[in-house]
N, C-alpha and C positions, 0 to 999 in steps of 0.2 A: 569773277574768276581771276586767278593769279597765275602768271607764267614766269618761269625763271630761265635765264639764258644758260642752259646747261651744256648744249652741244651746238657747234656751228652757228652761233649767234654772236654778233658784236654790238655792243651798246656804245655809240659814238662818244668819245671823250671820257669813258669810264672803263676801268678794268672789270672783269667778271666778278672779282672779289667784292668791290664796292657797289657794283650794280645790284648784286643779290642782296647785300645788306640794305640798300635803299628800298628795293622792291618789298622785302619783308616788312620793313617799317611802314611803308605806304599802304601795304595790304592790310595790316593790323589796324592802321589808322583810317581805313576807308570809311567814308561817310555814306556810301551807297547811292543808288539812283534816287534823285529827288530827296536826298538826305534820309533815306529810308532806314539806314543802319545807325545814323546819328553817332558814329564813332564808338559804338557799343563795345566792340572787342578791345579797343585801346583803353576805354574806361575800366573794363574788367581786368585787364592786365595791370593797370595802376592800382586798382582796388585790392588785388591780391598781393602784388610785389611790395607796395608801400604799406600793406596791412591797414587800409583805410576802414575796414570793418571794425577795427579796434578803436576804443575811445582815446587811445594813446598811440597813434600811428607812427611809423618809422620816419625819422628826420631825413633819411637818405636811403638809397638802395643798398642792399648787400653788395659788396665789391665783387666785380666780375672782370674777366679778361678783356682789356682794351684791344680793339682790332688793329691798332697801330703799334703799341709799345709792349704788348704782353709777351711776344716772342723774344724780344731783346732783353727784357727785365726779368722774365719768369715770375712776375708778381702781378696779382690782380689789383690794378690801380683804379679801374674805371668805376664810377658811381655817379648818381644824379641826385640833386636835392629833391625834397618832397614834392610829388605830383608833377614833376617835369617829365617830358617825353623825349627830349634830346638836350644836349649841352656839350660842354668841353671836358675832355679827360683831365682830371686834376694833375696828372703826371706830365703828359706830352702836349696837352692843349688842343688836340685834334677833336673834330666833331664825333660824338658818339650818340647812339640811339638807345632808347630803353629796350628795344628788341635785340640789341647786341648781348644782353644778359643770357640769351639762349645759347650763345656760343657757336652758332652755325658757321661763323667765319673761321673757327679753328679747324674745320675740316676742308677748307678751301685754300687754293693758291691764288696768286694774282690773276691768272688766266684760266683757271679750271675750277669747276664746282661739281662734286659727285652727284649722282642721281639720288643719293640718300637725302639730299637737301629737300627735295619735294616731299618725301615721306615724313621728314622731321617737321616741315611746315604743316602738313596735314594733322599731325599729332598736336601741334601748338593750337591750330584752329579749333579742333574738336574740344580741347580742354577749355579754351576761352569761351566757346559757344555754350558748353554745358554749365559753366559758372556764371554766364551773363544773366539768366533768369534768377539764379541764387542771389546775385548782387542786387538785382532789381527788387525782389521781394524783401530782401534784408533791409534795403533802404526805404521801402514804401509800406510793406505790410507783412511783417515777419511771421505772423500767425499762419499764413498760407503754407509756409515751409513745413509745418508740422503734418500737413496732409498730402505732401508730395513724395513721390518716388521717382528719382531721376535715374534714367537708364542710359549708360554709355555704351556705344558700339565698341567692343573690345575690352581688354583688361583695364583696371583702374590704376595700375602701377605707373608711377611717374619716373621714367628712366632717362638717362643721357640728356637729351635736349631740354627736358622739363625739370631737371634736377633743381634748378634755382627756385622753382615754384613749389617744390615738394614740402619744404619746412613751413612756409607761410600757409599753405593749404591745410596742413596738419594742425597748425596752431589755430586756424579759423574754425575747423571742426570742433576742436576742444573748447574754444571760446564760445561758440554757439551752443554747445551742449551745456557748458557751465551756466549759461544764461537762459536755459530752459527751452532751447530750440534745437532739438536733435534733427539732423538732416540725413535723409535716407538716400543712398546712391548705390547702384549696383552696376557691374560691367557684364555685358553679354558677350560670351566667347563662342565663336562659330567654328573654331578649329583649335588644335592643341591638346595638351594633356587632359584638361578638365572636360573638354567636349568629348574626347574619346572615352573617358571614364564614365561619363553620363550615358553613352550609348550602351555600355556594359550593364549598368545597374538600372537604367531607366524603365525597362519593361517590367521589372519587379517592384518598382516604387509605388506606394499608395497614391491614389488620385488626390489632387488638391493638397499636396504635401510640400514642405520645404525642408531641405537638408543643408545644414551649415557645417561642413567638415572642419575639425580643429587641425592644428598644425601637425599633430602626430599622425592623424589619418591621411593628411595630404602627403607627408613624407613616405609613409609606409604603403599606401594604396594607389596614389596618383602619380607621383614623380618617379 
């Protein structure tokens, strides 16, 4: 379990801003009880962000906002060399974590973190968890991926906090398809436009059928 000091909590010797940053890093890097997790979420984050699935992975992370100097410079200076989890900002020299690329610190002040932090962390965790078995099978037995359907609770869109992972994930799906391994993943929505539309048409839909609406149908009938 992960807890963030959002209200009426003080972490001795640390501001809320940096305490939340460190908690996020340590949570993603958690080895679990008796090493049961084996740092799997951190390995998956590195696998995606450094594009380790590629035969020619990235030499460094895509630049992101440093939690120390981004506000002053208005430029994304922060990056880390291949496979590193933490290091020094090339511009200001302060310690940065790979988890800073999510940009949660940009919504905080020194002594305040909004409740949205917890929801953003949940979205990060869900994404890393669903990609962990993909990483495992890709590295060990790719053929299994051809027979898998991965189901995510909620939409598949990668917004806001997960924006830095969006491009690498899209490149991975294209790379895997080009190499003969199409990966099937769907999102299950329990509320919202698509859910409400299904309630309207579901009673008249044929049994054991699949409906894949195109963009025109979505714009005209659902949104």
